[in-house]
N, C-alpha and C positions, 0 to 999 in steps of 0.2 A: 519906724513901724513896720511890723511883719506884714508879708503878703496877705496872710489870712485876716489880720486886723483891718488892713485897708479894704479888703473885700467886704467884710461885715460892716464896715463904715458906710459903704455905699447903699446898704440895705437897712440903715438904722431906722427909717421911717416905717419899717415893718418888723416890729420886735418879735412877733411870733415866728415869722420866718428865720430871723436871726437865731433864735434859740433852737429852732429845729435843725438848722444847719450846723450849729455848734454840737448838738448832740449826735447827729450823724457822723460828722467829721471825727469827733472824739472816739466814737465806737469804732469807726473804720480804722483809724490810726492805731488804736490799742490792739485790734486783731491783726493788723499788719505786722506789728512789732513781734507777734508771736510766730510768725512764719520764718522760714529759713531765708535770711537775706541774701546768701550766697547762691541760691538757685538761679539758673539762667532765665527761667520764666516763672513768674508767680501769677496765677489767675485768680481774680476775685470777682465777686458779683455785688452790684448795688441794685436792690430790689426796691421798687416803689409800687404805686398804683397807677392805673392808666390815667394820664393827663393830671398828674398830682404834683408836677413841679420838680422832675428829675434833674433838669439843667441846673437849677440854682443849687441843688445838693452836690452835683458833680463839680461844679466850679469851686465851691467850698473845699472839697477834697484836694482839688488841683492846687489851690492857694496854699493849703497846709503842706502839701508835698514840696512846693516850691521853697517853703521855709525849712524843709529837710534837705535842701540842696539838690533836689531833682531839677534838672534844667530843661530837658527836652520833653515835650507833650505832643501827641497827636490825637485830635479829637475827630473820630469818625461819625459821620451821619448817614442816614439812609440815602439811597440814590435819587435824591430829589434836589433839584437846583434851588427851589424856594426854601427847603429845610435847611440846606447848607448855608445859604445866605442869612436865613433868620438866625442860625446858631452863631455864624461868624459875627453878626451884628451884636448879638448878646455878649459874646466873648470880648469884643472890642470895648463895649460899654461898661463891663463890670471887671475887666482885668487890664486896665490902662497902663500898668507898669510892666505887663509882659510884651514881648515882641509877638505880634499876632500876624500869621500868614494865612492867606487863602490857599486853595489848592493850585492856583496858577501862579503863585509867588515863588516858585522853586528857585528862580534865579537869584532871589534875595536871601536864600537860605544861609549860604556860607557867611555872608556879611553879618546878618543878625545874630548868628550863632557865636560869633567872635565877641559880641558885645556882652557886657555883664548884666544880663537880664535872661529870665526864663524865656524860652520859645515855645509857642504853641501853634500848630498848623491844623486848620479846620478843613477836612477833605471829605468828599463823599466815598461811599463804598461802591464805586464804579470801577469795573476791570481796567478800563483805559487809565483812569486817574491813578489807581493804585500801582499799576504797573510802572508808570512814570515815576512815582515817588519811590517804589521799590528800587528801581534801577539807579535813581540819583543817590539814595542813601547808602546802597551797597558800594558805591564808588568813593564814599567819604571815609577813608580808613580811620581818621581821627575819632569817629564816632564810637569805635570799639572801646574807647576808655570811659564812655558815659552810659548812664542808665536811661532807658526810654520808657515813658508812660504812655500807654495807649488807652484811651477812653472810647469804648465801643458802644455807641448809642444803639438802641434796638439790636443788641448783639445776637438775639435769637433769629433775627430776620434773614440775614443772607450771609453771615460770616462762617457758619458751620459747614462742614464737609457734606455736600449733598450726594457724593459718590462712595461714601464709606462702605457700603455693602457691595461695591464693585471692585474693591481693592484699588481705587484711584482717588485723586484729590481734586475737588472742584476749584475752578480758577480763583475766585475771590478768597477762598480759604488758603490757598497755596501763596497768594501774594501777601496776605496778612501774616502767615507764618514766616515768610521770607523778611517782611519788615520787622518783625519781632527780633530776628536774629541780626538786625543791622547794628545793634548796639551790644555792648558787653552783657547787660542784664535788662530784663524787660518786666515791667509790672503792668499787667493787662487788666483793666477794669470793665467787666461786662456790665452794661446798664440795660435794664428792661423791667416791664411790668408783667411779662409773661415768661417765666424762666424754665418752663417745662422741658424744652429741648436742651437747654444747658444743663440742668440737673440730671438729665438722663443720658449725658455723655460719659463714656468710660474713661479711665485714667490715660489709656493710651492715646486718646484724642487730643491731648494737651489743651483741652478747652474746659474741662471740668473745674469749677472754682474751689480754692481751698477754703475760703469761708464766704459767708453771706452776710452783707450789711443791710438791714432793712431800715427805711426811714418812713415815719408816720406821716400821713397826709394832715394837712392843716385842719382846723376845726370848721372852716366853711367849705371844705371839699364835700362834693356829692358823688358818691361812689356806689358800689354794689350793695352795701347794706342799706342804702336808702332806696335804690331803684328797684332791686330784685329781692323781694321779701315774700315770706309766707306769714299772714295773709298778704295779698298783693298791695303794693304801694299805691297811695292815693293818686299818683301821677299816671297809672297805667289805665289805658282804654283799649279793651280787647276787640279786635277786628277779625274778619274773615281772611282767608288767602285770596287775595284780589289780583294776583299776577295776570291770570287769563283775562279778566275783565279789562285790565289796562292795555293788554296787548291787542285787543280788537280795535277796529279803525272807526268805530262809532264815536259820536260826540259825548256819550254818556260816561260820566265819571264814576268810579266805585265810591260806595257810601263811606267807607273807612278813610280813604284818601280825601274825600270832600270835606268830612268833619275835621280831619287834621289840618287841612288848609284854612278853614274858617277859624279854628282854634288859634293858629298863628297869626291870622289877619287881626283877630281881636287883640292879641297880645302886642302886635305891632302899634295898633291904634292907642292902646293904653300908654305905651311908651312915647308915642308922638304927642299925646295930650298932656303928659306929666313931665316931659323932658328928662325922663329917667336915664335914657341912654340913646345914643345915636345909632345903634346897631342892634339888630335882632335877626337870628338866623334860624332856618327850618332845614333839617337834614332828612334826606330820604334815601334809604339803603334797601332796595327791593331784591337784587339778585347780583350775580357776578357779570352778566351779559350787558354788553354795550347797547344792544338793541332795546333791552328793557329800560335802560337809563333814558334813552331817547323817547321811548314810548311814554314813560312817566312825565318827562319834561314837556312833551307835546300836549298831553292831557291836562296838565296844570295850566299851561299857557292859554289852551283853548278855554278852559273853565274860567280863568281870569278875565278873558275877552268876553265871555258870555255875561259874567257879573257886571262888567262895565256897562253893559246895555240894559240890564234889568234891575240895577241896585235901587234906583230912585223910585221905581213903580212896581217892584216885585214884592208883595206882601209876604208871599210863601218864603221867599229868600230871607226877608227880615226876621220872620218868625224862626227860621233855622238858626240864624245868627244869635237871636235872643236866647234860644234853648242852650246853646253853647256857652253864652255869656253867664246864664244862671249857674251852669256847671263850674265855670272858673270862679264865680263869686263864692262858691262853697269853701274854696281854700284862700281866696283873696277878698275878704269882705269889703275892702275899701276901693275895690276896682271902680273906675269911673262909671257914671250913670250910662245905661245902655244907649239912650238916645245920643249922647255925645260920642260914644264909641262908634255907633253905626254911621253917624255923619262923618267922622274922621275916616272910617274905612272907604266910604264913598269918595272922599277927597283924594285919599292915597292911591286908590285904583284909578281914578280919572287922571291923575298925574303920572301913572305908569311907574311908580317908585319900586315895585316888587320886581327883582331880578330873578329869573329862572336860569340857574347855572348848572351845566353838566360837568362833573369832574370824573374822568376816567383816562385810560391810556391814550385816548384820541384827542384829549383836550390840549389845545395849543395855548401854553402860558397858564398861569393861575391867577384869576381875577382877585381883586382885593375884597376879602369878606369881613374885614375889620371894621368897615363902615357900611351903613345902609341896611336895607331890608332884603335878605338874600335867600332864595330857595335853592338848596344845594341838592342834586341828585347825583348819586354815583355808587361805586362798589368798593374795590380794593383800594383805591386812592384815598378815599375818606375812612379806610378801615385801620390804617396804622401811621403814626407820625403826624398827620395833619390835625392840628388843634383848631376847632371851630369855636371862635369866640361867641359869647352871648347866645348860645344854642339853647332855645326854649321849647321847641317842638320837634319831636322825632318820629318818623314813620319807618319801621323796620319790619321786613318780612322775609329776609334771607335765611335759608336753611339748607342743610345738606344730609344726605343719608347716612354718611359716617363723618361727622364734623370733627375738626381739631380744636380742641379746647382753647389753646393759645390764640389761634387765628381769630375765632369768634369773640373772644374776650376783648381782643383789640378793636372790635367793631363798636364797642360801647362808647362812642363819641359823646354820648349824654353826660359822661362823667366829667368833672371839672370843678373850678371855682366860681366863675362868673355867671351862674344860673340863678335866677330867682325862683325858689322852691315852690312858691305859691302858684305860679303860672307855667311851671313845667309840666309838659304832657308827653307820654310815650304811647303811640298807637302801634299795636303789636298783636299778632295772633296769640291765643292762650297757650297753645303747646310750645311755641318758641319762648314765650315768657317763662314758662316752667323749665325749659332747657336751660335758660340763663340763670334761673334760681339755683339749679344744680351746680352751674359753673361758679357762681358766687360762694356757695357752701365749700366747694373744693379750693377755691382761691383763698378763703379764710383759713382753712385748715393749713395749706401751704405756707401761708404768712406765719401762722403760729409756730409751725415747725421751724421755719427759717430764723425766728427770733431766739430759738432754743439752741445754742451752739453745740450742746452735747447730745442732741437728738438727730439721728439720721433722717433725711426727708423722704417721706413716703407720699407717692402721688396716687390718689384714688379717684377713679371716675366709673360711672355706669358703663355697662359693656357696649353701649352704642356710641360712646364717646372716646376718641383717642386723644392723649395729652398734646401731641404734635405731629407733625408730618413724619412719615417713616423713613424718608430718604436720608434724614440726618442722624438717624439712631442706628448704632451697630447691632444688628439682629443677633449676633452671637453672644452679646453681653446682656441683653435684656432679660430680665427676670419677671415674669408675670404670675401673679397669684390671683386665681380666679374664684370669686365667691360661688358658692353652691357646690364646689369640688371638694373631695376628701383628700387630705394630705396626711400620710403616715410614713414612717422611715422604714427602709428596707434593713438597715443595720442600727436597731435601737441600742441604746446605752443599757447594758445588762447589770449595771451596778447601782441602780437608782431605787432599790426597793425601800430601804429605810427612809430616805428622804421624802419620797412621795407618799409613803404609808402614813407618815406623820401629818402631812397635809390633808390627806383623805380623811384621816380620823377627826381632824379639826372640822372639816366640812360637814361631816355626819353629826358632829356635835352642835355646830352653829346654825345649821340650815335645815329646813324641812323638805323632804323630797317631794317634788311636784307629782311624780309617779315613780314606777319602780326604779330606784337608784338614779333618778334624774334630779339634779339640784340646780336652781337658779342662784348663781353667785355673782359677786361684783367683778369687774374687770381686773382689779388689783389681785384678786385671788387667782384669776386665769393666769395673769403674768407670773405670779409666784410659782404656779405649778410648771409653767413652761421653762422658767429659769432653773427649776430644780430637777428636770427631766434628764439632765446629764449632758455629755458631749456627743455631737453628732457631726458627720461630714456634712459641710454646708451645701454640698451638691445633692445629698440625700434628703436632709430635712433641716432647713436653716432656721434655727431657734431665733436668732437675732432678728431676722427678717419678720418672723411670725410676731415677735413681741412689738416690733416697730409697726406692724399692721394693726395689732390691737390698740396701740396707743393712738394711731391716726384715726382708726375707726371711732374710738371713743370721742375724739375732738369733732368728728364729722356728725355723729349720732349720739348726742348726750343721753337719749332715752334707749340706747342699745341694751338689749337683754343678752346676757352670757349664761350658759348652761354647761355643766359637766355631768357627763354619764359615766357612771363607775360600774365596771363589771370585773368579777373575780373568776378564779379557776378556769382560765381559758387555755385550751391546749393547742395553740396555733403553731404550725410549722414554719421554720425560717425559709424565706425565699419563695413563699407561695404566690406572692403578688397580689394578695388581698388581705384585709384585716377584719373589717366589720361583717358581723352576720347580717343576713338579709333583713332581720327585724330591726336590728340596731341602724342600719342604713336607712330603712323606711321611717324610723323614729326621727333621725336627723332631718329628713326631708320634710317633716311636719313642722319643723321649725326653721323654714327656709329664710326668713328674714332676720334670723338671730345667729349669735356666735355659739357654736357647739364645740366642745373639747370632749372627746371620748377617751377614757383611760381603761385599759385592759390590764388586769394583773395575769400575766402569762406565766404558766407553770415553768417553762424554761427547760424542759427535759432534754437529755442528750439525744434521745431517740428522735426528737423533732429538730436536731441540729443546733440546739442552743448549748450554753455552757453548764447547764445542770442546776441552776438555781432561779428562783422566781424574780421577775422584775415587771415594771410598769411600761406598757407600750402606748403611745399617744396617736390619736387621729384628731385633726382640727379642720373645721369646715366654717368658712366665713359666710356672711349673708349673701344671698344670690344677687345677681345682676350688678355686681361691683367688680372691677379689676384693679389690683394693687400693682403699680408700675414702679420698678426699681432697676438697679444696674448691678450686676456682679463683675467685680474688677479682679 
């Protein structure tokens, strides 16, 4: 039986997962077969959704590669002891026919490598650990005859060169590059749900993928299209910014946090009464600051202590719980009777079963959150990599003046499989919720582009959002197209008269002018016009990028309006540094939220330094408040 068949056999109780892994693996292997097998390094990208089961998909690809006689695999995890151990356990359990090594098993490497089994080492992206493995592998000369497969989980997090704009190489990036070269050939599989930093690498970085394999989340997955919607999802409860209220030293708890806690307590009571599950978690992500985490934990513990004294005789408190119970009953009509719920809450609080846990860089060890009722307060530690099981209530208030889209999307720990939709609640300020709606729309567009192997990926965000941190992007190769700006060529193609004239005549026949020579047309016609304008130097006027922007924008805004403004008998001089007349520039600004392509039929006289024949000169303006991110290689 093949390694892949053995792997699927262990998952046979979950036929939907088996089918998904088969589709992902088949797609990956087909795309891999189209790459140059003789290249020293082939970079690929496995793209999924946050907490959508990437590990299961990765191990399917690993098993299939083992069937293709790849023998040596390194599985990189983030720099977390718990995550490395979790991944190691998963690999041991599902790949029993492999020789599985932990990061401290280097002394066993040569022995297991001589055996007739694939070898997979699970190690952290920690500079000390990577250096040890780099040094060991570089001394094993026999490895030069083998191919190495590296699976880089959360590849966008710490693997990329953070010193690219200083002309230097960051430590982890250098060690990984050295490990790549320890074997004759290397297949590097980057795995992430936030690929912005990877997709914006230039070719010289040796980190940009040759292809992207996306895998669909399962039917039970709760993701952005359920949580961050317009109109707002039923799980959203909008709160004020309460950070300052929490930071004060009084015993008063902010209203939004109090309601979130009571919602969570009712949910726990429901589970305790029905024996639905023995675990229920509440995540609180207020900011990046450790002091804020401690302040929230202190307020919550104090409030739980206060409730312990007043639950049995506090009618006001009981009324507050009942109001929230009514809210939960709107989405879960079969929730237990309120009196039973309230009595169970009293019992659970009296037994002190609720644990308030702080997860941040100062935390010693990682408590077990797979059982019991846990209130988890933290920042970056609960923002990437950490899977929070049975997460039913979330309080989120973190924001930044110039947020990175990939960082904040990883904060969406509410995504996952083991959530009960009817009792799921998200407490969040309205402006932050709208920000995540924008991120979800951009994420959907990115995924749709990734599915289309023939379409270059265009990353679009509002002007106040960056796709990723700047220190991993080569500033010399970034190409940014800003909405609201006018783009025209200094060196237009002067041989496009007949091609564009035919399209202009068709527009005048098929469409009615909105005003003087301004026509609302479909995006397909815009694209046809762009493609027929001729040849341009890409550094002057990049037609391919503009077409890609139009296609991406259409996916992001299905109701986008596109206009073409047609002007004739223009006597513009070459190299004047401007194109639009003041009136036409003003007209375009009146359509700030739309796409406007302006076409001038320039007379092209020799006196104006042209070639002496008419031609069509273009100007394009995309909707304001958007930035299109791309890379020129």
